[in-house]
mmCIF file of the N, C-alpha and C atoms, coordinates in Angstrom:
data_MODEL
# 
_entry.id   MODEL 
# 
loop_
_atom_site.group_PDB 
_atom_site.id 
_atom_site.type_symbol 
_atom_site.label_atom_id 
_atom_site.label_alt_id 
_atom_site.label_comp_id 
_atom_site.label_asym_id 
_atom_site.label_entity_id 
_atom_site.label_seq_id 
_atom_site.pdbx_PDB_ins_code 
_atom_site.Cartn_x 
_atom_site.Cartn_y 
_atom_site.Cartn_z 
_atom_site.occupancy 
_atom_site.B_iso_or_equiv 
_atom_site.pdbx_formal_charge 
_atom_site.auth_seq_id 
_atom_site.auth_comp_id 
_atom_site.auth_asym_id 
_atom_site.auth_atom_id 
_atom_site.pdbx_PDB_model_num 
ATOM 1   N N  . MET A 1 1  ? -14.313 -6.709  17.950 1.00 0.00 ? 1  MET A N  1 
ATOM 2   C CA . MET A 1 1  ? -13.787 -7.429  19.102 1.00 0.00 ? 1  MET A CA 1 
ATOM 3   C C  . MET A 1 1  ? -12.443 -6.830  19.513 1.00 0.00 ? 1  MET A C  1 
ATOM 4   N N  . PRO A 1 2  ? -12.225 -6.602  20.780 1.00 0.00 ? 2  PRO A N  1 
ATOM 5   C CA . PRO A 1 2  ? -11.016 -5.932  21.249 1.00 0.00 ? 2  PRO A CA 1 
ATOM 6   C C  . PRO A 1 2  ? -9.703  -6.622  20.875 1.00 0.00 ? 2  PRO A C  1 
ATOM 7   N N  . GLY A 1 3  ? -9.658  -7.934  20.883 1.00 0.00 ? 3  GLY A N  1 
ATOM 8   C CA . GLY A 1 3  ? -8.412  -8.634  20.601 1.00 0.00 ? 3  GLY A CA 1 
ATOM 9   C C  . GLY A 1 3  ? -8.267  -9.107  19.169 1.00 0.00 ? 3  GLY A C  1 
ATOM 10  N N  . SER A 1 4  ? -9.146  -8.656  18.300 1.00 0.00 ? 4  SER A N  1 
ATOM 11  C CA . SER A 1 4  ? -9.119  -9.139  16.918 1.00 0.00 ? 4  SER A CA 1 
ATOM 12  C C  . SER A 1 4  ? -7.929  -8.553  16.152 1.00 0.00 ? 4  SER A C  1 
ATOM 13  N N  . PRO A 1 5  ? -7.484  -9.234  15.110 1.00 0.00 ? 5  PRO A N  1 
ATOM 14  C CA . PRO A 1 5  ? -6.386  -8.716  14.300 1.00 0.00 ? 5  PRO A CA 1 
ATOM 15  C C  . PRO A 1 5  ? -6.678  -7.329  13.720 1.00 0.00 ? 5  PRO A C  1 
ATOM 16  N N  . ALA A 1 6  ? -7.940  -7.068  13.363 1.00 0.00 ? 6  ALA A N  1 
ATOM 17  C CA . ALA A 1 6  ? -8.286  -5.760  12.803 1.00 0.00 ? 6  ALA A CA 1 
ATOM 18  C C  . ALA A 1 6  ? -8.058  -4.647  13.827 1.00 0.00 ? 6  ALA A C  1 
ATOM 19  N N  . VAL A 1 7  ? -8.414  -4.908  15.076 1.00 0.00 ? 7  VAL A N  1 
ATOM 20  C CA . VAL A 1 7  ? -8.202  -3.913  16.132 1.00 0.00 ? 7  VAL A CA 1 
ATOM 21  C C  . VAL A 1 7  ? -6.704  -3.724  16.374 1.00 0.00 ? 7  VAL A C  1 
ATOM 22  N N  . LYS A 1 8  ? -5.973  -4.806  16.394 1.00 0.00 ? 8  LYS A N  1 
ATOM 23  C CA . LYS A 1 8  ? -4.519  -4.712  16.577 1.00 0.00 ? 8  LYS A CA 1 
ATOM 24  C C  . LYS A 1 8  ? -3.885  -3.902  15.453 1.00 0.00 ? 8  LYS A C  1 
ATOM 25  N N  . MET A 1 9  ? -4.396  -4.082  14.239 1.00 0.00 ? 9  MET A N  1 
ATOM 26  C CA . MET A 1 9  ? -3.902  -3.309  13.097 1.00 0.00 ? 9  MET A CA 1 
ATOM 27  C C  . MET A 1 9  ? -4.198  -1.822  13.264 1.00 0.00 ? 9  MET A C  1 
ATOM 28  N N  . GLU A 1 10 ? -5.397  -1.498  13.706 1.00 0.00 ? 10 GLU A N  1 
ATOM 29  C CA . GLU A 1 10 ? -5.772  -0.093  13.898 1.00 0.00 ? 10 GLU A CA 1 
ATOM 30  C C  . GLU A 1 10 ? -4.914  0.564   14.977 1.00 0.00 ? 10 GLU A C  1 
ATOM 31  N N  . ILE A 1 11 ? -4.679  -0.163  16.052 1.00 0.00 ? 11 ILE A N  1 
ATOM 32  C CA . ILE A 1 11 ? -3.830  0.370   17.120 1.00 0.00 ? 11 ILE A CA 1 
ATOM 33  C C  . ILE A 1 11 ? -2.403  0.542   16.602 1.00 0.00 ? 11 ILE A C  1 
ATOM 34  N N  . GLY A 1 12 ? -1.923  -0.449  15.863 1.00 0.00 ? 12 GLY A N  1 
ATOM 35  C CA . GLY A 1 12 ? -0.593  -0.350  15.268 1.00 0.00 ? 12 GLY A CA 1 
ATOM 36  C C  . GLY A 1 12 ? -0.487  0.831   14.326 1.00 0.00 ? 12 GLY A C  1 
ATOM 37  N N  . ASP A 1 13 ? -1.521  1.057   13.532 1.00 0.00 ? 13 ASP A N  1 
ATOM 38  C CA . ASP A 1 13 ? -1.526  2.185   12.606 1.00 0.00 ? 13 ASP A CA 1 
ATOM 39  C C  . ASP A 1 13 ? -1.486  3.512   13.358 1.00 0.00 ? 13 ASP A C  1 
ATOM 40  N N  . TYR A 1 14 ? -2.228  3.589   14.449 1.00 0.00 ? 14 TYR A N  1 
ATOM 41  C CA . TYR A 1 14 ? -2.204  4.795   15.278 1.00 0.00 ? 14 TYR A CA 1 
ATOM 42  C C  . TYR A 1 14 ? -0.782  5.090   15.754 1.00 0.00 ? 14 TYR A C  1 
ATOM 43  N N  . TYR A 1 15 ? -0.114  4.071   16.292 1.00 0.00 ? 15 TYR A N  1 
ATOM 44  C CA . TYR A 1 15 ? 1.249   4.262   16.772 1.00 0.00 ? 15 TYR A CA 1 
ATOM 45  C C  . TYR A 1 15 ? 2.211   4.559   15.628 1.00 0.00 ? 15 TYR A C  1 
ATOM 46  N N  . TYR A 1 16 ? 2.006   3.930   14.492 1.00 0.00 ? 16 TYR A N  1 
ATOM 47  C CA . TYR A 1 16 ? 2.855   4.177   13.330 1.00 0.00 ? 16 TYR A CA 1 
ATOM 48  C C  . TYR A 1 16 ? 2.769   5.650   12.926 1.00 0.00 ? 16 TYR A C  1 
ATOM 49  N N  . ARG A 1 17 ? 1.540   6.163   12.846 1.00 0.00 ? 17 ARG A N  1 
ATOM 50  C CA . ARG A 1 17 ? 1.337   7.570   12.465 1.00 0.00 ? 17 ARG A CA 1 
ATOM 51  C C  . ARG A 1 17 ? 1.846   8.532   13.535 1.00 0.00 ? 17 ARG A C  1 
ATOM 52  N N  . SER A 1 18 ? 1.923   8.049   14.772 1.00 0.00 ? 18 SER A N  1 
ATOM 53  C CA . SER A 1 18 ? 2.457   8.853   15.877 1.00 0.00 ? 18 SER A CA 1 
ATOM 54  C C  . SER A 1 18 ? 3.976   8.706   15.998 1.00 0.00 ? 18 SER A C  1 
ATOM 55  N N  . ARG A 1 19 ? 4.543   7.917   15.090 1.00 0.00 ? 19 ARG A N  1 
ATOM 56  C CA . ARG A 1 19 ? 5.987   7.636   15.057 1.00 0.00 ? 19 ARG A CA 1 
ATOM 57  C C  . ARG A 1 19 ? 6.484   6.927   16.307 1.00 0.00 ? 19 ARG A C  1 
ATOM 58  N N  . GLU A 1 20 ? 5.619   6.139   16.889 1.00 0.00 ? 20 GLU A N  1 
ATOM 59  C CA . GLU A 1 20 ? 6.002   5.283   18.019 1.00 0.00 ? 20 GLU A CA 1 
ATOM 60  C C  . GLU A 1 20 ? 6.165   3.880   17.440 1.00 0.00 ? 20 GLU A C  1 
ATOM 61  N N  . TYR A 1 21 ? 7.287   3.679   16.756 1.00 0.00 ? 21 TYR A N  1 
ATOM 62  C CA . TYR A 1 21 ? 7.468   2.489   15.942 1.00 0.00 ? 21 TYR A CA 1 
ATOM 63  C C  . TYR A 1 21 ? 7.551   1.190   16.742 1.00 0.00 ? 21 TYR A C  1 
ATOM 64  N N  . ASP A 1 22 ? 8.106   1.239   17.937 1.00 0.00 ? 22 ASP A N  1 
ATOM 65  C CA . ASP A 1 22 ? 8.184   0.017   18.749 1.00 0.00 ? 22 ASP A CA 1 
ATOM 66  C C  . ASP A 1 22 ? 6.787   -0.480  19.122 1.00 0.00 ? 22 ASP A C  1 
ATOM 67  N N  . LYS A 1 23 ? 5.920   0.450   19.524 1.00 0.00 ? 23 LYS A N  1 
ATOM 68  C CA . LYS A 1 23 ? 4.548   0.068   19.871 1.00 0.00 ? 23 LYS A CA 1 
ATOM 69  C C  . LYS A 1 23 ? 3.771   -0.371  18.638 1.00 0.00 ? 23 LYS A C  1 
ATOM 70  N N  . ALA A 1 24 ? 4.028   0.286   17.522 1.00 0.00 ? 24 ALA A N  1 
ATOM 71  C CA . ALA A 1 24 ? 3.361   -0.099  16.271 1.00 0.00 ? 24 ALA A CA 1 
ATOM 72  C C  . ALA A 1 24 ? 3.762   -1.517  15.888 1.00 0.00 ? 24 ALA A C  1 
ATOM 73  N N  . LEU A 1 25 ? 5.063   -1.796  15.930 1.00 0.00 ? 25 LEU A N  1 
ATOM 74  C CA . LEU A 1 25 ? 5.544   -3.124  15.552 1.00 0.00 ? 25 LEU A CA 1 
ATOM 75  C C  . LEU A 1 25 ? 4.977   -4.197  16.470 1.00 0.00 ? 25 LEU A C  1 
ATOM 76  N N  . LEU A 1 26 ? 4.872   -3.900  17.750 1.00 0.00 ? 26 LEU A N  1 
ATOM 77  C CA . LEU A 1 26 ? 4.307   -4.854  18.698 1.00 0.00 ? 26 LEU A CA 1 
ATOM 78  C C  . LEU A 1 26 ? 2.881   -5.229  18.294 1.00 0.00 ? 26 LEU A C  1 
ATOM 79  N N  . ASN A 1 27 ? 2.075   -4.237  17.964 1.00 0.00 ? 27 ASN A N  1 
ATOM 80  C CA . ASN A 1 27 ? 0.690   -4.508  17.584 1.00 0.00 ? 27 ASN A CA 1 
ATOM 81  C C  . ASN A 1 27 ? 0.598   -5.196  16.223 1.00 0.00 ? 27 ASN A C  1 
ATOM 82  N N  . PHE A 1 28 ? 1.403   -4.769  15.255 1.00 0.00 ? 28 PHE A N  1 
ATOM 83  C CA . PHE A 1 28 ? 1.400   -5.432  13.950 1.00 0.00 ? 28 PHE A CA 1 
ATOM 84  C C  . PHE A 1 28 ? 1.838   -6.889  14.096 1.00 0.00 ? 28 PHE A C  1 
ATOM 85  N N  . SER A 1 29 ? 2.829   -7.131  14.937 1.00 0.00 ? 29 SER A N  1 
ATOM 86  C CA . SER A 1 29 ? 3.325   -8.502  15.134 1.00 0.00 ? 29 SER A CA 1 
ATOM 87  C C  . SER A 1 29 ? 2.262   -9.382  15.780 1.00 0.00 ? 29 SER A C  1 
ATOM 88  N N  . LYS A 1 30 ? 1.507   -8.824  16.719 1.00 0.00 ? 30 LYS A N  1 
ATOM 89  C CA . LYS A 1 30 ? 0.419   -9.592  17.338 1.00 0.00 ? 30 LYS A CA 1 
ATOM 90  C C  . LYS A 1 30 ? -0.655  -9.925  16.315 1.00 0.00 ? 30 LYS A C  1 
ATOM 91  N N  . ALA A 1 31 ? -0.964  -8.983  15.435 1.00 0.00 ? 31 ALA A N  1 
ATOM 92  C CA . ALA A 1 31 ? -1.936  -9.248  14.374 1.00 0.00 ? 31 ALA A CA 1 
ATOM 93  C C  . ALA A 1 31 ? -1.414  -10.314 13.417 1.00 0.00 ? 31 ALA A C  1 
ATOM 94  N N  . LEU A 1 32 ? -0.108  -10.275 13.144 1.00 0.00 ? 32 LEU A N  1 
ATOM 95  C CA . LEU A 1 32 ? 0.498   -11.244 12.234 1.00 0.00 ? 32 LEU A CA 1 
ATOM 96  C C  . LEU A 1 32 ? 0.465   -12.653 12.814 1.00 0.00 ? 32 LEU A C  1 
ATOM 97  N N  . GLU A 1 33 ? 0.541   -12.772 14.133 1.00 0.00 ? 33 GLU A N  1 
ATOM 98  C CA . GLU A 1 33 ? 0.439   -14.085 14.777 1.00 0.00 ? 33 GLU A CA 1 
ATOM 99  C C  . GLU A 1 33 ? -0.911  -14.729 14.458 1.00 0.00 ? 33 GLU A C  1 
ATOM 100 N N  . ASP A 1 34 ? -1.951  -13.913 14.425 1.00 0.00 ? 34 ASP A N  1 
ATOM 101 C CA . ASP A 1 34 ? -3.294  -14.418 14.138 1.00 0.00 ? 34 ASP A CA 1 
ATOM 102 C C  . ASP A 1 34 ? -3.516  -14.671 12.648 1.00 0.00 ? 34 ASP A C  1 
ATOM 103 N N  . ARG A 1 35 ? -2.858  -13.887 11.817 1.00 0.00 ? 35 ARG A N  1 
ATOM 104 C CA . ARG A 1 35 ? -3.012  -14.002 10.357 1.00 0.00 ? 35 ARG A CA 1 
ATOM 105 C C  . ARG A 1 35 ? -1.642  -13.962 9.697  1.00 0.00 ? 35 ARG A C  1 
ATOM 106 N N  . PRO A 1 36 ? -0.886  -15.062 9.759  1.00 0.00 ? 36 PRO A N  1 
ATOM 107 C CA . PRO A 1 36 ? 0.512   -15.053 9.307  1.00 0.00 ? 36 PRO A CA 1 
ATOM 108 C C  . PRO A 1 36 ? 0.729   -14.782 7.818  1.00 0.00 ? 36 PRO A C  1 
ATOM 109 N N  . LYS A 1 37 ? -0.278  -14.914 7.005  1.00 0.00 ? 37 LYS A N  1 
ATOM 110 C CA . LYS A 1 37 ? -0.093  -14.690 5.567  1.00 0.00 ? 37 LYS A CA 1 
ATOM 111 C C  . LYS A 1 37 ? -0.858  -13.466 5.062  1.00 0.00 ? 37 LYS A C  1 
ATOM 112 N N  . ASP A 1 38 ? -1.289  -12.606 5.978  1.00 0.00 ? 38 ASP A N  1 
ATOM 113 C CA . ASP A 1 38 ? -2.058  -11.425 5.607  1.00 0.00 ? 38 ASP A CA 1 
ATOM 114 C C  . ASP A 1 38 ? -1.127  -10.390 4.973  1.00 0.00 ? 38 ASP A C  1 
ATOM 115 N N  . SER A 1 39 ? -1.329  -10.130 3.685  1.00 0.00 ? 39 SER A N  1 
ATOM 116 C CA . SER A 1 39 ? -0.436  -9.231  2.956  1.00 0.00 ? 39 SER A CA 1 
ATOM 117 C C  . SER A 1 39 ? -0.512  -7.792  3.470  1.00 0.00 ? 39 SER A C  1 
ATOM 118 N N  . ALA A 1 40 ? -1.659  -7.358  3.973  1.00 0.00 ? 40 ALA A N  1 
ATOM 119 C CA . ALA A 1 40 ? -1.777  -5.998  4.494  1.00 0.00 ? 40 ALA A CA 1 
ATOM 120 C C  . ALA A 1 40 ? -0.906  -5.817  5.735  1.00 0.00 ? 40 ALA A C  1 
ATOM 121 N N  . ILE A 1 41 ? -0.908  -6.808  6.606  1.00 0.00 ? 41 ILE A N  1 
ATOM 122 C CA . ILE A 1 41 ? -0.082  -6.731  7.815  1.00 0.00 ? 41 ILE A CA 1 
ATOM 123 C C  . ILE A 1 41 ? 1.394   -6.734  7.438  1.00 0.00 ? 41 ILE A C  1 
ATOM 124 N N  . LEU A 1 42 ? 1.762   -7.601  6.516  1.00 0.00 ? 42 LEU A N  1 
ATOM 125 C CA . LEU A 1 42 ? 3.148   -7.666  6.067  1.00 0.00 ? 42 LEU A CA 1 
ATOM 126 C C  . LEU A 1 42 ? 3.573   -6.340  5.444  1.00 0.00 ? 42 LEU A C  1 
ATOM 127 N N  . GLN A 1 43 ? 2.684   -5.698  4.716  1.00 0.00 ? 43 GLN A N  1 
ATOM 128 C CA . GLN A 1 43 ? 2.970   -4.405  4.097  1.00 0.00 ? 43 GLN A CA 1 
ATOM 129 C C  . GLN A 1 43 ? 3.206   -3.329  5.160  1.00 0.00 ? 43 GLN A C  1 
ATOM 130 N N  . TYR A 1 44 ? 2.361   -3.308  6.176  1.00 0.00 ? 44 TYR A N  1 
ATOM 131 C CA . TYR A 1 44 ? 2.543   -2.337  7.258  1.00 0.00 ? 44 TYR A CA 1 
ATOM 132 C C  . TYR A 1 44 ? 3.905   -2.526  7.926  1.00 0.00 ? 44 TYR A C  1 
ATOM 133 N N  . ILE A 1 45 ? 4.262   -3.761  8.201  1.00 0.00 ? 45 ILE A N  1 
ATOM 134 C CA . ILE A 1 45 ? 5.547   -4.019  8.853  1.00 0.00 ? 45 ILE A CA 1 
ATOM 135 C C  . ILE A 1 45 ? 6.696   -3.614  7.937  1.00 0.00 ? 45 ILE A C  1 
ATOM 136 N N  . ALA A 1 46 ? 6.573   -3.912  6.654  1.00 0.00 ? 46 ALA A N  1 
ATOM 137 C CA . ALA A 1 46 ? 7.610   -3.526  5.695  1.00 0.00 ? 46 ALA A CA 1 
ATOM 138 C C  . ALA A 1 46 ? 7.775   -2.003  5.659  1.00 0.00 ? 46 ALA A C  1 
ATOM 139 N N  . GLU A 1 47 ? 6.672   -1.286  5.667  1.00 0.00 ? 47 GLU A N  1 
ATOM 140 C CA . GLU A 1 47 ? 6.738   0.179   5.657  1.00 0.00 ? 47 GLU A CA 1 
ATOM 141 C C  . GLU A 1 47 ? 7.372   0.707   6.938  1.00 0.00 ? 47 GLU A C  1 
ATOM 142 N N  . LEU A 1 48 ? 7.079   0.058   8.045  1.00 0.00 ? 48 LEU A N  1 
ATOM 143 C CA . LEU A 1 48 ? 7.678   0.454   9.313  1.00 0.00 ? 48 LEU A CA 1 
ATOM 144 C C  . LEU A 1 48 ? 9.199   0.274   9.265  1.00 0.00 ? 48 LEU A C  1 
ATOM 145 N N  . TRP A 1 49 ? 9.634   -0.879  8.786  1.00 0.00 ? 49 TRP A N  1 
ATOM 146 C CA . TRP A 1 49 ? 11.074  -1.134  8.673  1.00 0.00 ? 49 TRP A CA 1 
ATOM 147 C C  . TRP A 1 49 ? 11.724  -0.130  7.727  1.00 0.00 ? 49 TRP A C  1 
ATOM 148 N N  . ARG A 1 50 ? 11.033  0.184   6.636  1.00 0.00 ? 50 ARG A N  1 
ATOM 149 C CA . ARG A 1 50 ? 11.576  1.142   5.670  1.00 0.00 ? 50 ARG A CA 1 
ATOM 150 C C  . ARG A 1 50 ? 11.745  2.509   6.322  1.00 0.00 ? 50 ARG A C  1 
ATOM 151 N N  . ARG A 1 51 ? 10.755  2.938   7.078  1.00 0.00 ? 51 ARG A N  1 
ATOM 152 C CA . ARG A 1 51 ? 10.823  4.228   7.774  1.00 0.00 ? 51 ARG A CA 1 
ATOM 153 C C  . ARG A 1 51 ? 12.013  4.301   8.719  1.00 0.00 ? 51 ARG A C  1 
ATOM 154 N N  . GLN A 1 52 ? 12.376  3.153   9.266  1.00 0.00 ? 52 GLN A N  1 
ATOM 155 C CA . GLN A 1 52 ? 13.493  3.123   10.212 1.00 0.00 ? 52 GLN A CA 1 
ATOM 156 C C  . GLN A 1 52 ? 14.835  2.924   9.505  1.00 0.00 ? 52 GLN A C  1 
ATOM 157 N N  . GLY A 1 53 ? 14.804  2.817   8.177  1.00 0.00 ? 53 GLY A N  1 
ATOM 158 C CA . GLY A 1 53 ? 16.036  2.645   7.422  1.00 0.00 ? 53 GLY A CA 1 
ATOM 159 C C  . GLY A 1 53 ? 16.545  1.219   7.396  1.00 0.00 ? 53 GLY A C  1 
ATOM 160 N N  . LEU A 1 54 ? 15.711  0.276   7.778  1.00 0.00 ? 54 LEU A N  1 
ATOM 161 C CA . LEU A 1 54 ? 16.090  -1.141  7.802  1.00 0.00 ? 54 LEU A CA 1 
ATOM 162 C C  . LEU A 1 54 ? 15.578  -1.799  6.517  1.00 0.00 ? 54 LEU A C  1 
ATOM 163 N N  . PHE A 1 55 ? 16.280  -1.516  5.431  1.00 0.00 ? 55 PHE A N  1 
ATOM 164 C CA . PHE A 1 55 ? 15.796  -1.875  4.109  1.00 0.00 ? 55 PHE A CA 1 
ATOM 165 C C  . PHE A 1 55 ? 15.794  -3.380  3.840  1.00 0.00 ? 55 PHE A C  1 
ATOM 166 N N  . GLU A 1 56 ? 16.756  -4.099  4.388  1.00 0.00 ? 56 GLU A N  1 
ATOM 167 C CA . GLU A 1 56 ? 16.779  -5.555  4.181  1.00 0.00 ? 56 GLU A CA 1 
ATOM 168 C C  . GLU A 1 56 ? 15.554  -6.212  4.826  1.00 0.00 ? 56 GLU A C  1 
ATOM 169 N N  . GLN A 1 57 ? 15.239  -5.808  6.050  1.00 0.00 ? 57 GLN A N  1 
ATOM 170 C CA . GLN A 1 57 ? 14.057  -6.339  6.718  1.00 0.00 ? 57 GLN A CA 1 
ATOM 171 C C  . GLN A 1 57 ? 12.793  -5.942  5.952  1.00 0.00 ? 57 GLN A C  1 
ATOM 172 N N  . ALA A 1 58 ? 12.759  -4.707  5.472  1.00 0.00 ? 58 ALA A N  1 
ATOM 173 C CA . ALA A 1 58 ? 11.603  -4.237  4.705  1.00 0.00 ? 58 ALA A CA 1 
ATOM 174 C C  . ALA A 1 58 ? 11.404  -5.080  3.457  1.00 0.00 ? 58 ALA A C  1 
ATOM 175 N N  . MET A 1 59 ? 12.470  -5.358  2.752  1.00 0.00 ? 59 MET A N  1 
ATOM 176 C CA . MET A 1 59 ? 12.372  -6.171  1.525  1.00 0.00 ? 59 MET A CA 1 
ATOM 177 C C  . MET A 1 59 ? 11.894  -7.575  1.834  1.00 0.00 ? 59 MET A C  1 
ATOM 178 N N  . GLU A 1 60 ? 12.349  -8.133  2.936  1.00 0.00 ? 60 GLU A N  1 
ATOM 179 C CA . GLU A 1 60 ? 11.934  -9.478  3.338  1.00 0.00 ? 60 GLU A CA 1 
ATOM 180 C C  . GLU A 1 60 ? 10.408  -9.540  3.517  1.00 0.00 ? 60 GLU A C  1 
ATOM 181 N N  . TYR A 1 61 ? 9.862   -8.557  4.203  1.00 0.00 ? 61 TYR A N  1 
ATOM 182 C CA . TYR A 1 61 ? 8.404   -8.547  4.429  1.00 0.00 ? 61 TYR A CA 1 
ATOM 183 C C  . TYR A 1 61 ? 7.635   -8.203  3.156  1.00 0.00 ? 61 TYR A C  1 
ATOM 184 N N  . MET A 1 62 ? 8.224   -7.351  2.313  1.00 0.00 ? 62 MET A N  1 
ATOM 185 C CA . MET A 1 62 ? 7.582   -7.025  1.034  1.00 0.00 ? 62 MET A CA 1 
ATOM 186 C C  . MET A 1 62 ? 7.463   -8.279  0.178  1.00 0.00 ? 62 MET A C  1 
ATOM 187 N N  . GLU A 1 63 ? 8.536   -9.063  0.163  1.00 0.00 ? 63 GLU A N  1 
ATOM 188 C CA . GLU A 1 63 ? 8.537   -10.282 -0.645 1.00 0.00 ? 63 GLU A CA 1 
ATOM 189 C C  . GLU A 1 63 ? 7.533   -11.313 -0.097 1.00 0.00 ? 63 GLU A C  1 
ATOM 190 N N  . GLN A 1 64 ? 7.393   -11.386 1.215  1.00 0.00 ? 64 GLN A N  1 
ATOM 191 C CA . GLN A 1 64 ? 6.433   -12.327 1.801  1.00 0.00 ? 64 GLN A CA 1 
ATOM 192 C C  . GLN A 1 64 ? 4.998   -11.941 1.462  1.00 0.00 ? 64 GLN A C  1 
ATOM 193 N N  . GLY A 1 65 ? 4.779   -10.610 1.387  1.00 0.00 ? 65 GLY A N  1 
ATOM 194 C CA . GLY A 1 65 ? 3.430   -10.118 1.114  1.00 0.00 ? 65 GLY A CA 1 
ATOM 195 C C  . GLY A 1 65 ? 3.079   -10.274 -0.327 1.00 0.00 ? 65 GLY A C  1 
# 
């Protein structure tokens, strides 16, 4: 399904690998709205924050996951 969390995750992953972090975060955040306790989504966001050097935010999402 086009609007499913899994599709949003795949699109986010594409942008993450393309180093378009703002677009990746947007898609990961939309997926997280649908599945707020999904550890995989939280992990992706934590890795994104880590890549950007935002370690406190990364740790926050790691701990939630």
